[in-house]
N, C-alpha and C positions, 0 to 999 in steps of 0.2 A: 836372584834372577828368577823370573817367573814367565819367561817366553813360552808360548804354547807350541813353538816349533823347534824346541831344542832336542838334542840327542842325549839320552841318559847314559852315562858311562858306568857300567857295572864291572867292578874289579875288586880284587883283594887289596887290603891296606898294605900288604907286603909288596904289592906291585905299584905303589903310589908314584914313584919316580917315572916309571914307564908310562903310567896312565896320564900323568900331567904332560909328558912329552908328546903323547899322541893327541891330547886335547890341543896343545899349541899348534901342531901340524894341521889338524882338522879346522881349527878356527882361522888359520892362515889361508885356508881354502874357502872361507866364507861360511862355514857350517857352525852353528851355535851349539855349544855343548853344556851339559850340566854335570858337574862332578862334585861329590860330597866333600873332598879335600879342600875345595875352594868355595863352594856355593851354599853350604849350610851356615846360616847366620849365627853369630854368637848368641848363646842363651836359648836357642830354639830346641824343641824336642827333636832329637836326631831321627828317630824312626818315622815320626809323623811327617817330617820334612821330606824324607826319602819317598814316602807314599805319594805325597802331593806332587813331587817332581816327576815321578813315574806316570801319574795320571795326566800330567800336562805334556808328556813327551811325545814326539812323533816317531821315535824309534829307540831301541836300546842297543848299544854296542857292548858286547860281552868280551872282556879281555880274559881269554882262557889260558890258564897256567896251572902248574902243580898246586899252588896255593889257593887259587880261586876254585879249583876242582874239589877242594876239601872244605869249602866254606858253606855253612848252613845259611848264612845271610844271602849269599849269592843265589842259592836255590829259591829262596823266598822272592827275591827280586825278579828272577826269571819266571816264577809262577805268576806273579802279578802281571808281568808283561804278557804272558799267555792268556790270562783272564781278560785282558784289555784288547786282545787280538792285535798286539803291537808287533811291527817288524823287529826281528832280532838279528843282529849282525855279529856272529862270533868271529873274533880276531884272535888267532892263536899266537901266543908269545913264545912258545917253546914246543918242541915235538912231543907232546903228551896226548894221551887219549882219555876221554871221559869214561867214567864207570858209574855204576849204581844209578841213583836218581838223576844225575846229570846226563848220563847216557840216554835216559828216557827223554829228557828235555830237549836234547840236541839230535835225536834220532833222525828227524826228517829235514834237518837244516845242513847247509854247507858252511864251511868256515873258510876264512882267508888267512893265510900264513904271513906273519910279520918277519919271517926269516926264510931264507938267508938274506933276502933283499928287502930291507925295511921300506925303502922308497917305493918300490914296486907294490908291496903289500898295501901301503897307505893309499897309493894312487888307485888301486883296485877297489879299496873300501869306499873312497870318495865317489868313484864312478858308480858303484853299486847303489849307494845311498841316493845319489842324484837321479838314477834311473827308477828308483822306487822298488828295486828288487829286494826280496827278503833274504837272499843269499848270493854269494859270489858264484860266477860261472866256472871258475877254475879251482874251486876249493874241493875238499874231500868230504864225503858224507859218511855218517856212521851207519852201518847196516841196521835196519830197523828190525828188532827181534820180536816186536809185538805181533799178534795174530793179524792176518789180513782182515780188513773190515768187510763185513758182510753187506751185500747189496741191501739198500733200504727202499721201502716203498715210497713212491712219489707222493708228495703232499702229506707226509706223516706229520701229525700235529706236534708242536713243540711241547716238551714235558715241563711242567712248572717246577721251580726249585723246591726242595724239601722245606726250606725255611724262606719266607718272604723277607726281603731286606726291610729293616725298620720295625718288624714285628716284635712282640714281647719275647718270643722264644729266640729270635735271631739275636736280640740284644743280650739275652742271658748267656747265649753261647759265646758271643763276642767278648763279654766280660770274663768268662772262664779262660778263653784262649789268650786274651790280652795280658793276663798275668804272666804268661810265658814268653810271648812274642811282641808285646807292645801294640801300638796303633795299627800295625800291619794286619792285625787279626780280622778286621772288617773285610778287607779284600780277600783274604784267604778263605773266609767263611762263604762269601758270595760265590767264589769259584767252586768250592767243595759242594755247596748246596745245589748248584746247578748240575754238577757231574754225578753226585751220589744218587743211587737208586733206592737205598733203604736207610733208615735211621742208623743202623749199625755201620753201614758203609760210610756214612757221614762222619761218625765218631772216629773210625779208623783213619780216614783221610786227614782229619784235623789233628789227630794224635801224632802223625808223622812230623809235625812241626814242633813238637815238644821234645826237648833234648834228652833228659835222663829217663831211664826205665821206670823209676819210682814215680816221677812226675807224670809220665805218660799214663801209667796205670790209674793214678788219682784223677787225671783229667778225663779219661774214658769213663770212669765210674760216675763222675759228676755230670758229664755230658749225657750219659745214658739216662740218668735220673731226670735231667731237664727234658729230654725228648719223651720220656715215659709220661711225664706230667702233661706234656702237650697232647699226647694221644688220649 
């Protein structure tokens, strides 16, 4: 499936049964969904297919549960959605609250509860998507613990990313990170290069996607060396 108007279903594999049931309900309402359990073709690179599906999506439905809250892959998918400025619709499967990095991702979004009334929750989700809202009006928001944004001067020039996409340095960093996260590295670096203010900041941001402490240390060392060569 390669529709440019599908909804990407972001979920934990442990919630597959619930996710497929939600897809059936949404598609019965005329909404096209993309879900990895059904739509990754046999023999295709899984992560690369995920990235392409995200890039072609009109929105992401995040099925929030205890299992998805602990998933590193879920955080990557949410990060890509954020870098694409994509609407995210959190659908809470159980009464759990996000923590850590997930709390940051959802800090300014509202969620829709699928309990105790599943039919009502799905109806609200469909209405929200059709209206083009990025969050339900009757959901709960997570208090944003980040410092309040300071007023910015009008017409402030946009800051160029630290690494230009497609440059020799960008490709070198992509190769380093891809060893740990696969094809998704390209999107993660594009986002981090646009947000980071210093080369060290860029290294730290990218290292958060590397799982083990020893691998993170090795990645940061190699990344610093690449950026030092650029300077």
